[in-house]
C-alpha positions, 0 to 999 in steps of 0.5 A: 226288507218288508214290502207291502201291497195290493194289485200293484202288478208291474209296479210290484215287479219293479219294486222287488227287482230293485231290492235284489232278492238274491242278496237280501231277505225279503217279505212281501205282505199281500192284502188280498190281491186279485191280480198276479201279485202273489205268484209274481213275488214267489216267482222272484223267490220272495216269501209271501205273507197273505193277510187274513182279510176278514180282519180289518186291514191297515197298512200298519198291520201289513208292516207289522206282519212282515216285520214279525215274519222277518224276525222269526226267520232272522232274530239277529236282524239289525235293520229293516227297509220298509217299502210300499209296493208301488215304489222302486228303490233307487241304486245307491239308496241302501248304502247311503241310508246305512251309512247315516243310521250307523253314524249314531246308535240313537239314529232310528229311522233314515229316509230320503227323497221319494220322487214321482215316476210320471210327474208330468202325466197329471197335475195330481202326480205333480202335486205328490212329487212336490209333497215328497220334497221334505226338508233335509236334516233331523225330521219329525217323521218319515213316509212309507219308505224308510230304513229303520233300526230293529231295536227302536221299532221293537222298543215302541211295539211296532206300528199301531194296527188301528191307525188307518192312515199316516201310520208312519207319522204315528209310529215316528211320534212314539220313536222320538218320544223314546229318545231315538232320532229320525233323519231325512238325508239328501239322497234319492230313495225311491220312485213312486207311481201314484197313478192319480188321473182323476179328481176323485182320487185327489179328493179321497187322498185328502179325505184320508189325510184329514182322518189321519190328522184327527186320529193322530191328534186323538192319539198324540195331541198332548204337548209337546206333540203339536203337529197333529193338533196344529193341523187339525185346527187348520183344517177345522178353520179353513174347511168349516168355520170360515166358510160357515161364517161367510154363509152365516153373515151373507144376509146380515152384511148384504153379501159383503161377507163374500169378500172373506173368500179372498182369504183362500187365494191369499193363503194359497199364494202364501203357501206357494211362496214358502222357502221350501218351494223356492226351487219349484217353477212358479206355476207349479208352486201356485198349483201346490198352494191351491191344492193345499188350501182346496184340500181343507174341505175333503180333509175336514170331511175326513176329520168328521169321519173319524169323530163319527166313528168314535161317536158310534163306536165304529171300526175305521176302514182304510181310505184308498185312492187307487 
C-alpha cells in the first residue's frame, strides 16, 4: 500500500487502520506535515518517507516515492494499492479489486466507488460525492484511490512528477496507450473527507481542475486522446468566449446580448438530466449542474495559469483547496 498525505490528522489514522498495517506492507509518504502525522504513522508500525520539500511538491512525486520504496523492500511485488491520506478503505474492497484485476493479465487498474464521509454537512461535500459516482465498466481513468498492477506502472515509468493536478488521469492515458485495461467496478472502495466548508475551497478546486485539463491537453492532446482537448475547449467557450461575446455585443445590440446568459441555466439543466444523474434527487442534480457550469470561470483561470507558466517558463505549484 502507498498512502500520501499532509496534515491529515485523525483522517490519516482512519486511513492507515483501515489498511491493516499488521497484514500488508504500507508506505506513508509525508509532504511536510506540521501536525503529528509522521509520529502517528510510525506508532502504527507504518514506514514513513519524508519528501524533500525544497523540491517542488506534487502528488505524483509522492506516489512515485512510495512506490519506489515498496519496490526496494519487496521487489517481487505484484499489486499496489494507492490511497489518499484523507480516505478510509472500506471492508471487502481489496478482495473485490484483486478478484477483478486477476481476471485478465491485461487488467492494470481497478477502482471502485469513492464516497464522501459527510455529504450532508456542506453543499461542496455533496458535490464531491456526486462527482465520484463514475460509470461502472471499462474506464478511461481512475482517481487517487486505485489498485494497480506493478508491471503496468513500471512499464509506463510511474507517475509524471511534473503534473500538479489529475496525475491519475495522466498516468492512465499512458497505461491505456501501452495496451492495458482500466476498470471501475460496482463496489464501495473508500470514504473520502473533503472537508470543504467555504466557497473559496470550491473555487480553488475548480481552478486546479482547469489547470489539469490544460496540462493534460498539452501532454496528450493528440488523437486518439480527445478528453483533455474536449474539456479544454468547453471551458474556454463557457468560461471566456461566451461571456466576452455577451459583453462585447452589449452596446451594439442595445442590451439584447444579455439574453445569451440564458444559455448557462439551460446548460446546467442539461447536465443535471444526464443519464448518470437519474438516481440522484432532482434538487441535488440541479445543484450539481449549476456547479459544473459555474466552475467554468475558475477552470478557465486555471487554464490561463498553466499557459502563463509555459510562457514565462515558471514551475507550476500544486493548487490546494484544504
